C-alpha positions as CSV (number, residue, x, y, z in Angstrom):
1,M,0.0,0.0,0.0
2,Y,1.1,3.6,-0.7
3,A,0.4,6.7,1.4
4,Q,0.4,10.4,0.7
5,V,1.9,12.2,3.7
6,R,1.8,16.0,4.5
7,L,4.8,16.8,6.8
8,T,4.3,18.9,9.9
9,E,7.7,20.7,9.7
10,I,8.2,21.9,6.1
11,P,8.8,25.3,4.5
12,Y,5.8,27.0,2.9
13,H,7.0,26.6,-0.7
14,L,7.5,22.8,-0.2
15,D,4.1,22.2,1.5
16,R,2.6,19.4,-0.5
17,A,2.0,15.6,-0.2
18,F,4.9,13.2,-0.5
19,G,4.6,9.6,-1.4
20,Y,5.7,6.8,0.9
21,L,5.5,3.0,0.9
22,V,3.6,1.4,3.8
23,P,5.7,-1.6,5.1
24,P,3.8,-4.8,5.8
25,G,2.3,-5.1,9.2
26,L,2.1,-1.3,9.8
27,D,-1.5,-0.2,10.4
28,V,-1.7,3.1,8.5
29,R,-4.9,4.9,7.4
30,V,-6.0,8.4,6.4
31,G,-5.4,10.7,9.4
32,S,-2.6,8.6,10.9
33,L,0.2,10.5,12.4
34,V,3.4,8.9,11.2
35,T,7.2,9.3,11.2
36,V,8.9,9.3,7.9
37,P,12.5,9.7,6.5
38,F,12.9,12.9,4.5
39,G,15.6,14.4,2.3
40,R,19.0,13.2,1.4
41,S,19.9,12.7,5.0
42,D,16.7,10.8,5.7
43,R,15.9,13.1,8.6
44,R,13.0,11.7,10.6
45,L,10.0,14.1,10.5
46,S,6.4,13.7,11.6
47,G,3.5,13.9,9.1
48,V,-0.1,13.0,8.6
49,V,-1.4,10.6,6.0
50,V,-3.9,12.4,3.7
51,A,-4.5,9.5,1.2
52,C,-3.9,5.8,0.8
53,S,-3.9,3.8,-2.4
54,D,-2.8,0.4,-3.9
55,M,-1.0,2.3,-6.7
56,P,2.1,4.5,-6.2
57,P,1.6,8.2,-6.8
58,A,2.1,9.2,-10.4
59,D,4.6,11.9,-9.6
60,A,6.5,9.8,-7.1
61,V,10.3,9.5,-7.4
62,Q,11.2,5.8,-7.3
63,P,12.1,3.9,-5.3
64,L,9.8,5.2,-2.5
65,K,11.0,5.4,1.0
66,Q,9.0,3.5,3.7
67,I,7.1,5.0,6.6
68,A,9.2,4.4,9.7
69,A,6.6,4.4,12.5
70,V,3.0,5.2,13.4
71,Y,2.1,7.3,16.4
72,P,-0.5,6.0,18.9
73,E,-4.1,5.8,17.5
74,M,-5.3,8.5,19.8
75,F,-3.3,11.1,17.9
76,S,-4.8,10.1,14.5
77,L,-6.9,12.9,13.0
78,D,-10.5,12.2,12.2
79,D,-12.5,14.0,9.4
80,N,-13.5,16.9,11.6
81,M,-9.9,17.5,12.8
82,M,-8.6,17.3,9.2
83,A,-11.3,19.8,8.1
84,L,-10.3,22.2,10.8
85,A,-6.6,21.9,9.9
86,R,-7.4,22.6,6.2
87,F,-9.5,25.6,7.3
88,L,-6.6,27.0,9.4
89,S,-4.2,26.4,6.5
90,T,-6.2,28.1,3.8
91,H,-7.6,30.9,6.0
92,T,-4.3,32.0,7.5
93,L,-1.9,31.0,4.7
94,C,0.2,28.6,6.8
95,T,1.3,25.1,6.0
96,L,-1.1,22.2,6.7
97,G,1.5,20.7,9.0
98,C,1.7,24.0,11.1
99,A,-2.1,23.8,11.5
100,I,-2.0,20.2,12.5
101,R,0.7,21.0,15.2
102,A,-1.7,23.7,16.6
103,I,-4.6,21.2,16.8
104,L,-2.7,18.3,18.4
105,P,-1.4,18.7,22.0
106,P,2.3,19.3,22.5
107,G,2.7,15.9,24.2
108,A,1.8,14.2,20.9
109,F,5.2,15.1,19.5
110,S,7.4,15.3,22.6
111,G,7.0,11.6,23.7
112,H,4.9,12.2,26.8
113,V,3.5,8.9,28.1
114,D,0.3,8.2,29.9
115,Q,0.4,8.0,33.7
116,V,-1.4,5.0,35.1
117,S,-2.4,3.9,38.6
118,V,-1.4,0.2,39.2
119,S,-3.4,-1.7,41.7
120,L,-3.5,-5.4,42.6
121,Y,-6.4,-7.5,43.9
122,R,-7.2,-11.0,45.0
123,R,-7.9,-13.1,42.0
124,L,-10.9,-15.2,42.8
125,R,-9.2,-16.2,46.1
126,T,-10.9,-16.3,49.5
127,P,-9.1,-15.5,52.7
128,E,-9.4,-19.2,53.6
129,E,-7.5,-20.2,50.5
130,I,-4.8,-17.6,51.2
131,E,-4.4,-18.9,54.8
132,A,-4.1,-22.5,53.5
133,C,-1.5,-21.4,51.0
134,L,0.5,-19.6,53.7
135,A,0.4,-22.8,55.8
136,G,1.6,-25.0,52.9
137,K,4.5,-24.7,50.5
138,T,2.7,-23.3,47.4
139,V,4.3,-19.9,47.8
140,R,7.9,-19.6,49.0
141,G,9.7,-16.6,50.2
142,T,8.9,-14.4,53.2
143,V,8.1,-11.3,51.0
144,Q,5.6,-13.1,48.9
145,K,4.0,-14.5,52.0
146,A,3.9,-11.0,53.5
147,V,2.0,-9.8,50.4
148,L,-0.5,-12.6,50.7
149,S,-1.0,-11.9,54.4
150,F,-1.6,-8.3,53.4
151,F,-4.5,-9.4,51.2
152,L,-6.2,-11.2,54.0
153,T,-7.5,-7.8,55.1
154,H,-7.5,-6.0,51.7
155,E,-9.3,-7.0,48.6
156,E,-7.5,-4.4,46.4
157,A,-4.7,-1.9,47.0
158,D,-2.4,0.4,45.1
159,A,1.0,-1.2,44.2
160,G,2.8,1.6,46.0
161,L,0.9,0.9,49.2
162,I,1.7,-2.8,49.0
163,A,5.3,-2.1,48.5
164,D,5.4,0.3,51.4
165,S,3.6,-2.2,53.7
166,T,5.5,-5.4,52.7
167,R,8.7,-4.2,51.1
168,A,7.8,-6.2,48.0
169,G,9.5,-5.3,44.8
170,K,8.3,-5.6,41.2
171,A,9.7,-9.2,40.9
172,Q,7.8,-10.5,43.9
173,L,4.5,-8.9,42.8
174,T,5.0,-10.2,39.2
175,A,5.6,-13.7,40.5
176,L,2.3,-13.7,42.5
177,V,0.5,-12.5,39.4
178,E,2.0,-15.2,37.2
179,K,1.0,-17.9,39.8
180,G,-2.6,-16.7,39.6
181,W,-2.9,-15.4,43.2
182,L,-3.2,-11.7,42.2
183,S,-4.4,-9.7,39.2
184,V,-3.4,-6.3,38.0
185,R,-5.8,-3.4,37.3
186,K,-4.4,-0.3,35.5
187,E,-6.3,3.0,35.4
188,P,-5.2,6.2,33.8
189,I,-4.2,9.1,36.0
190,Y,-5.2,12.5,34.6
191,R,-2.7,15.2,35.4
192,T,-4.5,18.4,36.2
193,H,-3.5,21.7,37.7
194,Y,-7.1,22.4,38.8
195,H,-8.7,20.0,41.2
196,A,-12.5,20.0,41.7
197,G,-13.8,19.4,45.1
198,P,-17.2,17.9,45.8
199,Q,-19.6,19.4,43.3
200,Q,-21.8,21.8,45.1
201,P,-25.5,22.0,44.4
202,S,-26.0,24.6,41.7
203,P,-29.5,26.1,41.6
204,P,-30.3,28.1,38.6
205,P,-28.7,31.6,38.8
206,V,-31.1,34.3,40.1
207,L,-31.6,36.6,37.1
208,S,-32.9,40.1,37.0
209,S,-35.6,40.9,34.5
210,A,-33.1,42.3,32.0
211,Q,-30.9,39.2,32.4
212,Q,-33.8,36.9,32.0
213,E,-34.8,38.6,28.8
214,A,-31.3,38.2,27.5
215,A,-31.1,34.5,28.6
216,D,-34.5,33.8,26.9
217,T,-33.1,35.3,23.6
218,L,-30.0,33.2,23.8
219,R,-31.9,30.0,24.6
220,G,-34.1,30.6,21.6
221,L,-31.0,31.0,19.4
222,L,-29.5,27.9,20.9
223,G,-32.5,25.8,20.2
224,S,-33.1,27.1,16.7
225,G,-31.1,24.2,15.1
226,R,-29.1,26.5,12.9
227,A,-25.7,28.2,13.1
228,C,-26.0,31.7,14.6
229,A,-24.1,34.4,16.5
230,A,-25.0,36.8,19.2
231,L,-23.3,39.7,20.9
232,L,-24.0,40.0,24.6
233,Y,-23.2,43.7,25.2
234,G,-23.5,44.8,28.8
235,V,-21.9,47.5,30.9
236,T,-19.2,46.4,33.4
237,G,-20.9,44.7,36.4
238,S,-24.2,44.0,34.5
239,G,-24.0,40.2,35.3
240,K,-23.0,38.9,31.9
241,T,-21.5,35.8,33.5
242,K,-24.9,34.8,35.0
243,V,-26.5,34.9,31.6
244,I,-23.6,32.9,30.1
245,L,-24.0,30.3,32.8
246,D,-27.7,30.0,32.1
247,T,-27.0,29.5,28.4
248,I,-24.3,26.9,29.1
249,D,-26.7,25.0,31.4
250,R,-29.2,24.8,28.5
251,A,-26.5,23.6,26.0
252,L,-25.3,20.8,28.4
253,E,-28.9,19.8,29.1
254,C,-29.3,19.2,25.4
255,G,-26.3,17.0,25.3
256,R,-24.2,19.5,23.4
257,G,-20.6,20.4,24.0
258,V,-19.5,23.9,25.2
259,I,-16.2,25.8,24.8
260,M,-15.8,28.8,27.2
261,M,-12.9,31.1,26.4
262,V,-11.3,33.9,28.3
263,P,-8.6,36.2,26.9
264,E,-5.9,36.0,29.6
265,I,-4.4,33.2,31.7
266,A,-4.7,35.6,34.6
267,L,-8.5,35.4,34.3
268,T,-8.5,31.6,34.1
269,P,-8.3,30.8,37.9
270,Q,-11.3,33.0,38.7
271,T,-13.3,31.6,35.8
272,V,-12.3,28.0,36.5
273,S,-13.3,28.2,40.1
274,I,-16.8,29.3,39.1
275,F,-17.1,26.4,36.7
276,L,-15.6,23.8,39.1
277,R,-18.0,24.7,41.8
278,R,-20.9,24.5,39.4
279,Y,-19.9,21.5,37.2
280,G,-17.3,19.6,39.2
281,D,-14.9,17.4,37.4
282,R,-16.9,17.6,34.2
283,V,-14.7,20.6,33.3
284,A,-11.4,20.5,31.4
285,V,-9.0,23.4,31.3
286,M,-6.8,24.3,28.4
287,H,-4.2,27.1,28.3
288,S,-0.5,27.5,27.6
289,G,0.4,27.8,31.3
290,L,-0.3,24.1,31.9
291,S,2.4,21.5,31.5
292,A,2.6,19.4,28.4
293,G,1.3,16.4,30.3
294,E,-1.7,18.3,31.8
295,R,-2.7,19.6,28.3
296,L,-2.3,16.1,26.9
297,D,-4.5,14.5,29.5
298,A,-7.2,17.2,29.1
299,W,-7.1,16.8,25.3
300,R,-7.5,13.0,25.6
301,R,-10.5,13.3,27.9
302,I,-12.1,15.8,25.5
303,R,-11.5,13.6,22.5
304,S,-12.9,10.5,24.2
305,G,-16.2,12.4,24.9
306,E,-15.7,12.2,28.6
307,I,-15.6,16.0,28.9
308,R,-18.3,18.2,27.4
309,L,-17.3,21.6,28.9
310,V,-13.9,23.2,28.2
311,V,-12.6,26.4,29.8
312,G,-9.5,28.1,28.5
313,T,-7.7,30.8,26.5
314,R,-7.4,31.1,22.7
315,S,-6.1,27.6,22.0
316,A,-9.2,26.0,23.7
317,V,-11.1,26.6,20.4
318,L,-8.9,24.0,18.7
319,V,-9.8,21.1,21.0
320,P,-11.3,18.0,19.4
321,M,-14.9,18.3,20.7
322,E,-17.8,16.7,18.8
323,N,-21.3,18.1,18.6
324,I,-20.6,21.6,19.8
325,G,-23.6,23.5,20.9
326,L,-22.1,26.7,22.2
327,I,-18.8,28.6,22.0
328,V,-18.4,31.7,24.2
329,L,-15.7,34.4,23.8
330,D,-15.8,36.4,27.0
331,E,-14.2,39.9,26.6
332,E,-14.3,39.3,22.9
333,H,-12.7,42.6,22.0
334,E,-9.3,41.5,23.4
335,H,-6.3,41.3,21.0
336,T,-5.1,38.1,22.7
337,Y,-7.7,36.1,20.8
338,K,-5.5,36.7,17.7
339,S,-2.5,34.5,17.5
340,E,0.8,36.3,16.7
341,S,2.6,33.1,15.6
342,D,1.7,30.6,12.8
343,P,-1.1,29.8,12.3
344,K,-2.1,33.4,12.8
345,Y,-5.8,32.7,13.5
346,H,-8.4,34.7,15.4
347,A,-10.4,32.5,17.8
348,R,-13.6,34.3,16.7
349,E,-13.1,33.1,13.1
350,V,-12.3,29.6,14.1
351,A,-15.3,29.5,16.4
352,S,-17.5,30.8,13.6
353,F,-16.3,27.9,11.4
354,L,-17.0,25.3,14.1
355,C,-20.4,26.7,14.9
356,G,-21.3,26.6,11.2
357,R,-20.1,23.0,11.1
358,D,-22.2,21.9,14.1
359,R,-25.1,24.4,13.8
360,A,-24.1,25.9,17.1
361,L,-24.4,29.3,18.8
362,L,-21.4,31.6,18.9
363,L,-21.8,34.0,21.8
364,L,-19.5,37.1,22.0
365,A,-19.6,39.0,25.3
366,S,-18.1,42.3,26.2
367,A,-18.7,45.7,27.8
368,T,-16.6,47.2,25.0
369,P,-17.2,45.1,21.9
370,S,-14.8,45.3,19.0
371,L,-16.0,47.8,16.4
372,E,-16.2,44.9,13.9
373,S,-18.6,42.9,16.2
374,F,-20.8,45.8,17.1
375,Y,-21.0,46.8,13.4
376,K,-22.1,43.2,12.6
377,A,-24.7,43.5,15.3
378,E,-26.0,46.8,13.8
379,Q,-26.2,45.0,10.4
380,K,-28.2,42.2,11.9
381,I,-25.5,39.6,11.2
382,Y,-25.2,39.1,14.9
383,T,-28.1,39.2,17.3
384,L,-27.6,42.1,19.7
385,V,-28.4,41.2,23.3
386,P,-28.0,44.2,25.6
387,L,-27.6,44.6,29.3
388,R,-27.5,48.3,30.1
389,E,-27.6,48.4,33.9
390,R,-25.4,46.9,36.6
391,Y,-26.8,43.9,38.4
392,G,-28.5,44.2,41.8
393,G,-29.0,48.0,41.6
394,A,-25.2,48.7,41.7
395,V,-24.3,51.9,40.0
396,L,-21.3,52.7,37.8
397,P,-18.3,54.2,39.7
398,E,-17.9,58.0,40.0
399,T,-15.0,59.1,37.8
400,E,-12.5,61.9,38.3
401,I,-10.0,63.0,35.6
402,V,-6.7,64.4,37.0
403,D,-4.7,66.7,34.8
404,L,-1.1,65.7,35.2
405,R,0.1,69.0,33.7
406,Q,-1.3,70.7,36.8
407,E,0.4,68.2,39.0
408,L,3.8,69.2,37.4
409,R,3.0,72.9,37.8
410,H,2.4,72.3,41.5
411,G,5.8,70.5,41.9
412,N,4.4,66.9,42.1
413,L,6.9,64.7,40.2
414,S,5.5,61.5,41.7
415,P,3.7,59.0,39.4
416,L,0.6,59.4,41.7
417,S,-1.4,62.6,41.9
418,D,-2.1,64.2,45.3
419,R,-5.8,63.3,44.8
420,L,-5.0,59.6,44.3
421,Y,-2.7,59.6,47.4
422,E,-5.6,61.1,49.4
423,L,-8.1,58.5,48.2
424,L,-5.7,55.6,48.7
425,S,-5.2,56.6,52.3
426,E,-8.9,57.0,52.8
427,K,-9.7,53.6,51.4
428,R,-6.9,52.0,53.5
429,R,-8.4,53.5,56.7
430,Q,-11.9,52.3,55.7
431,G,-10.6,48.7,55.2
432,E,-11.4,48.8,51.5
433,Q,-9.2,47.7,48.6
434,S,-7.8,49.6,45.5
435,I,-6.4,48.7,42.1
436,L,-3.8,50.8,40.4
437,F,-3.2,50.2,36.7
438,L,0.0,51.1,34.7
439,N,0.8,49.4,31.5
440,R,4.5,49.7,31.9
441,R,6.6,47.3,33.9
442,G,10.1,47.9,35.2
443,Y,11.4,50.9,37.2
444,S,12.1,53.5,34.5
445,T,11.2,53.3,30.8
446,A,14.6,54.5,29.6
447,L,18.1,55.6,30.6
448,Q,18.9,58.8,28.8
449,C,22.1,60.9,28.4
450,R,21.5,64.6,29.3
451,A,24.5,65.6,27.3
452,C,23.6,64.2,23.8
453,G,20.0,63.3,24.4
454,E,20.4,59.6,23.3
455,P,18.8,56.8,25.2
456,V,20.7,53.6,26.0
457,L,19.6,51.2,23.3
458,C,19.5,47.5,23.1
459,P,22.4,46.3,20.9
460,R,20.2,43.7,19.3
461,C,17.0,45.8,18.8
462,S,16.0,49.3,17.9
463,V,14.4,49.9,21.3
464,S,15.6,51.6,24.4
465,L,16.5,49.5,27.4
466,T,14.2,49.6,30.5
467,Y,15.7,50.0,33.9
468,H,14.7,47.3,36.4
469,A,15.6,47.9,40.1
470,A,14.2,44.6,41.5
471,G,16.4,41.6,41.6
472,G,19.6,43.6,41.1
473,S,19.8,46.8,39.1
474,R,20.0,46.1,35.4
475,L,18.8,47.3,32.0
476,L,16.5,44.9,30.2
477,C,15.1,44.8,26.6
478,H,11.4,43.9,26.6
479,A,11.7,42.9,22.9
480,C,14.4,40.2,23.0
481,G,15.3,39.7,26.7
482,Y,18.8,41.2,26.5
483,A,20.1,42.2,29.9
484,A,23.0,44.4,30.9
485,P,24.4,46.2,34.0
486,V,23.7,50.0,34.2
487,P,26.6,51.8,32.4
488,R,28.5,54.6,34.2
489,V,28.9,56.7,31.0
490,C,26.8,57.2,27.9
491,P,27.6,54.6,25.2
492,S,27.1,57.2,22.5
493,C,29.2,60.2,23.7
494,G,31.0,59.0,26.8
495,A,29.4,61.6,29.1
496,D,28.5,60.6,32.7
497,H,25.3,62.6,32.7
498,L,22.8,59.7,32.6
499,S,19.3,60.1,34.0
500,Y,16.3,57.8,34.4
501,V,13.2,58.7,32.3
502,G,9.6,57.7,32.8
503,F,8.3,55.2,35.4
504,G,7.0,51.6,35.5
505,T,5.3,49.4,38.1
506,Q,8.5,48.9,40.1
507,K,8.9,52.6,40.7
508,V,5.3,53.0,41.6
509,E,5.6,50.2,44.1
510,G,8.6,52.0,45.7
511,E,6.6,55.3,45.8
512,L,3.7,53.6,47.6
513,A,6.1,52.1,50.1
514,R,7.6,55.6,50.8
515,Q,4.3,57.6,50.9
516,L,1.9,55.0,52.2
517,S,4.1,52.8,54.4
518,D,1.2,51.1,56.2
519,A,-0.4,50.0,52.9
520,R,0.1,46.4,51.8
521,V,0.8,46.3,48.1
522,L,0.9,43.4,45.6
523,R,2.5,44.0,42.3
524,M,1.3,41.9,39.3
525,D,3.2,42.1,36.1
526,A,5.4,39.9,33.9
527,D,8.2,40.1,36.4
528,T,6.2,38.8,39.3
529,T,4.1,36.2,37.5
530,G,6.9,34.2,35.7
531,R,6.6,31.2,38.0
532,R,4.0,28.5,37.8
533,D,0.8,29.3,39.9
534,A,2.0,32.9,40.3
535,Y,-1.3,34.3,38.8
536,D,-3.4,32.2,41.1
537,R,-1.4,32.9,44.3
538,L,-1.4,36.7,43.8
539,L,-5.1,36.9,42.9
540,D,-6.1,34.6,45.8
541,R,-4.0,36.7,48.3
542,F,-5.7,39.9,47.1
543,R,-9.2,38.3,47.1
544,N,-8.6,37.0,50.6
545,G,-7.8,40.5,51.9
546,E,-4.1,40.1,52.3
547,A,-3.3,43.3,50.5
548,D,-4.8,46.8,50.3
549,V,-3.6,47.7,46.8
550,L,-3.2,45.6,43.7
551,L,-0.8,47.3,41.3
552,G,-0.2,45.9,37.9
553,T,-0.3,46.0,34.1
554,Q,-3.1,44.8,31.8
555,M,-3.6,41.6,33.7
556,V,-5.3,43.5,36.5
557,A,-7.4,45.6,34.2
558,K,-10.2,43.3,33.0
559,G,-12.5,40.5,33.9
560,H,-11.8,40.4,37.6
561,D,-14.6,40.6,40.2
562,F,-13.3,41.9,43.6
563,P,-16.3,43.0,45.7
564,H,-14.2,45.0,48.2
565,V,-12.5,47.1,45.5
566,T,-13.9,50.6,45.7
567,L,-11.1,52.6,44.1
568,V,-9.3,52.3,40.8
569,G,-6.5,54.5,39.6
570,V,-5.3,54.7,36.0
571,L,-1.8,56.2,36.3
572,L,-1.1,57.1,32.7
573,A,-4.2,57.0,30.5
574,D,-2.3,58.4,27.5
575,A,0.2,55.5,27.2
576,S,-1.7,53.7,24.4
577,L,-3.6,56.7,23.0
578,Y,-0.9,58.3,20.7
579,V,0.5,55.1,19.3
580,N,0.7,55.1,15.5
581,D,-2.0,52.5,15.0
582,F,-5.6,52.9,13.6
583,R,-6.9,50.9,16.7
584,A,-5.2,53.2,19.2
585,A,-8.4,55.0,20.2
586,E,-10.4,51.8,20.4
587,R,-7.8,50.0,22.5
588,T,-7.4,53.0,24.9
589,F,-11.2,53.4,25.3
590,S,-11.7,49.7,26.0
591,L,-8.8,49.4,28.4
592,L,-9.9,52.5,30.4
593,T,-13.5,51.4,30.5
594,Q,-12.6,47.9,31.6
595,V,-10.3,49.0,34.4
596,V,-12.7,51.7,35.7
597,G,-15.4,49.0,35.8
598,R,-13.4,47.0,38.4
599,A,-14.5,49.6,41.1
600,G,-17.7,49.4,43.0
601,R,-18.9,45.9,42.1
602,G,-20.0,45.2,45.6
603,E,-22.5,47.0,47.9
604,Q,-20.5,50.3,48.0
605,R,-20.2,52.6,45.1
606,G,-16.7,52.9,43.6
607,I,-14.6,55.8,42.4
608,A,-12.1,55.8,39.6
609,V,-9.3,58.3,39.1
610,I,-7.9,58.7,35.5
611,Q,-4.5,60.5,35.4
612,T,-3.8,62.0,32.0
613,Y,-1.9,64.7,30.1
614,S,-4.9,65.0,27.7
615,P,-7.9,65.6,30.0
616,D,-10.1,67.0,27.3
617,H,-9.5,64.2,24.7
618,A,-12.8,62.7,23.6
619,V,-11.7,59.1,24.2
620,I,-10.7,59.9,27.8
621,R,-14.0,61.7,28.4
622,L,-16.2,59.0,26.9
623,A,-14.3,56.2,28.8
624,A,-14.7,58.1,32.0
625,A,-18.5,58.3,31.3
626,Q,-18.5,54.6,30.3
627,D,-20.4,55.7,27.1
628,Y,-19.5,53.0,24.6
629,E,-22.2,53.8,22.1
630,A,-21.2,57.4,21.8
631,F,-17.6,56.3,21.3
632,Y,-18.7,53.7,18.7
633,R,-20.6,56.3,16.6
634,G,-17.6,58.6,16.4
635,E,-15.0,55.9,15.8
636,I,-17.1,54.0,13.2
637,A,-17.5,57.2,11.2
638,V,-13.8,57.7,11.2
639,R,-13.2,54.1,10.1
640,K,-15.8,54.5,7.2
641,S,-14.3,57.8,6.0
642,T,-10.7,56.3,6.0
643,Q,-11.8,52.8,4.8
644,F,-10.4,50.8,7.7
645,P,-12.0,47.6,9.2
646,P,-14.8,46.7,9.3
647,F,-15.1,48.5,5.9
648,C,-12.2,46.6,4.4
649,D,-9.7,43.8,5.2
650,L,-6.1,44.4,5.9
651,V,-3.1,42.2,4.9
652,Q,0.3,42.8,6.5
653,L,3.3,41.4,4.6
654,T,6.5,41.4,6.7
655,L,10.0,40.8,5.3
656,H,12.7,39.6,7.7
657,A,16.4,39.7,7.1
658,R,19.6,40.0,9.1
659,K,21.2,42.3,6.5
660,E,19.6,45.7,5.8
661,E,20.8,45.8,2.2
662,V,19.1,42.4,1.5
663,L,15.9,43.6,3.2
664,K,15.7,46.9,1.3
665,E,16.2,45.2,-2.0
666,A,13.6,42.6,-1.2
667,G,11.1,45.3,-0.1
668,E,11.4,47.0,-3.4
669,S,11.1,43.7,-5.2
670,L,8.0,42.7,-3.3
671,Y,6.3,46.0,-4.0
672,T,7.1,45.7,-7.7
673,R,5.9,42.1,-7.9
674,L,2.7,42.9,-6.0
675,C,1.9,45.8,-8.4
676,E,2.7,43.7,-11.4
677,L,0.3,40.9,-10.3
678,S,-2.4,43.4,-9.5
679,R,-2.2,44.9,-13.0
680,T,-2.1,41.5,-14.8
681,E,-3.2,38.1,-13.5
682,Y,-5.2,39.6,-10.6
683,A,-6.4,42.9,-12.2
684,D,-9.9,42.1,-11.1
685,L,-9.0,42.6,-7.4
686,P,-9.6,46.0,-5.9
687,L,-6.7,46.7,-3.6
688,T,-4.6,49.6,-2.2
689,V,-0.9,49.0,-1.3
690,F,1.1,51.0,1.3
691,G,4.8,50.5,1.8
692,P,7.3,49.1,2.2
693,F,8.0,50.9,5.5
694,A,9.8,50.0,8.7
695,A,8.0,48.0,11.3
696,Q,7.2,49.8,14.6
697,I,10.2,48.1,16.0
698,Y,12.6,48.0,13.0
699,K,15.1,45.5,14.5
700,I,14.4,42.7,17.0
701,N,17.2,40.3,18.0
702,E,19.4,41.3,15.1
703,V,16.6,40.8,12.5
704,F,15.5,43.8,10.5
705,R,11.8,44.0,9.4
706,L,10.0,45.8,6.6
707,R,6.2,45.8,6.2
708,T,3.8,46.3,3.3
709,V,0.1,46.8,4.0
710,I,-2.7,46.0,1.6
711,K,-6.3,47.2,1.9
712,C,-8.6,44.7,0.1
713,R,-11.4,42.3,0.5
714,L,-10.2,38.8,1.5
715,S,-11.5,36.2,-1.0
716,V,-10.3,33.0,-2.6
717,R,-8.7,35.1,-5.4
718,M,-7.0,37.4,-2.9
719,R,-5.6,34.5,-1.0
720,A,-4.3,33.0,-4.3
721,L,-2.4,36.2,-4.9
722,L,-0.9,36.1,-1.5
723,D,0.0,32.4,-1.8
724,C,1.8,33.2,-5.1
725,L,3.9,35.9,-3.3
726,M,4.6,33.6,-0.3
727,R,5.9,30.8,-2.6
728,E,8.1,33.1,-4.7
729,F,9.8,34.9,-1.7
730,A,10.0,31.9,0.5
731,V,12.8,30.4,-1.6
732,Q,15.1,33.5,-1.4
733,K,18.2,33.1,0.6
734,D,18.7,35.0,3.9
735,L,15.1,36.3,3.8
736,S,11.7,35.3,5.0
737,L,8.2,36.6,4.3
738,T,5.2,36.3,6.7
739,V,1.6,37.2,6.1
740,D,-0.9,38.4,8.7
741,L,-4.5,38.7,7.7
742,N,-6.4,41.4,9.6
743,P,-3.7,42.0,12.2
744,M,-4.6,43.5,15.5
745,S,-2.0,46.3,15.1
746,L,0.0,47.8,12.3
């Protein structure tokens, strides 16, 4: 028999099926994951069988090489998994093998083995028979007799317990099994980071009239028997989670599968705890923070049909679940739902494909929906399900805008305004909690020479180094990880007039310790959450009242529900507003609205302080007022007039090279070739080309980058044009080309 194999590690221009001979006795079928020799050196690569035949492929080079091995059956791809892999490949322009690697768990390729529990039990033997055996000479050896004596009082026990109690080794236990006195039972042990306690009774959530109306709408869509999508749009604290739980209950009652996604690992512990209390061990968790073994075991349970409810981040949408009834994207506006590495998929688009396949409901939920989603709701493509009031009569927090220019005029050089210090002290005295948000980690954002004005740059990247005081003073590159001691003189001019510029979370933590020495502060950023379980521990400590202030970056800004938080401070609201990106206003509004919404979610009304150098900017004002619809009307008008999404699609082509001269020549060549194709073979495609221009960070880790952006409508023809470019430029030496369809930033 002959097999056509698509390799999982292959360059884009070589991505096709290769013919192999199936050796006798090897069970190979379509979808089997196999190991094959490839190339002149017969390097062993993994691949997936996409076709089998009794005849050799017509274009095969003789003699054909043989398939070397077959992976375990549980890693074979069924029709649905192959269809998903092909969708990812064609939709994101990646190799089929890259898509397959995304779908299969990491343990499939790294040799992770199952963990099993081995127990032994009396094999049809009564205690009387065992006593007779011990009195005779049927069994010799004191250790074997000790094991049989152990089973006078135990019918079954774990092999480890038997060994501890009798000092029996593997040889003695094996001998008793072979003699027929004992039998072995092996059961899989599922590795999991999240352990469900006894499932608590879960009465239906108590819904307000507005929530009940929303739940009824979603139940109607769920039971319609057709693929559909809904946008659950509700202000922060409106109780969207209760409505989502009600919809999940209905889907599970109907015997359908559910995938519940959150945008950040930091939100997973809180979400998982809700689901574990409600559904017990019927929940599987999937995210990149788990070990390969934990992800493998969760994947196996999902594929076997044992698990019908999955909670996780972006990758959870790729699990092999059959008969999906509901997929939820909570905080659907978040950029983390878009993968930045191949395959560069958006979880929303994959979820849409799966819901179409299984006639399921796609539920998007957010207080600040993406403009694309809200526009689709306006166009009746999505069903809009609004929740316009906070649950339980709670009111939105009072918001104050502090002009940082005035703070400077009054001599306050601290990252915190006088008003924010005053409120932090007040909340501390009242026993209430506060959250401070600053989307910059480290101590100072740069080290700058006062003589020549040059910042100290990373030698590998075109970015300034950030000063970190914790863990030993050092300069750190947030792009490539390069670290260096603080220099005594300027690397550019040799002057010794170096000064620290800007501030990050480490400096704010120090300021709080100096100004509010009695306040207990927890800092949550990439520097404090590097270890396993760090997210869980920090959030649990804050939730249990072990800290007065939670200071952090984006991971503290969204999705959390802390009932004792009555104050939120945004330390630098302008940080993302003046970035050269068409999504800057949307991203800033969403971030401010989300972090302000963390205040006053309990019985007491909250207050939010927004510090900014642009107090009159419309985005700042609308975010303070929590007025999403007014923001949407203004921003969608700008998008329409400038023809940006949702009124077009964007394609970002990025060239990478270690030599600038190679990169610049390739950039001009790419632009010329693109214009040529658009005038000839693809003249029917309306598109606008911008570039080539330097990426926002021109050099990262010694690699230079040029970008070309295309405004177009993505179609089969447009993807064919991009495929042509990818294959032509992929073969060029010392150069690589990547494509990102509808990137989250330019």
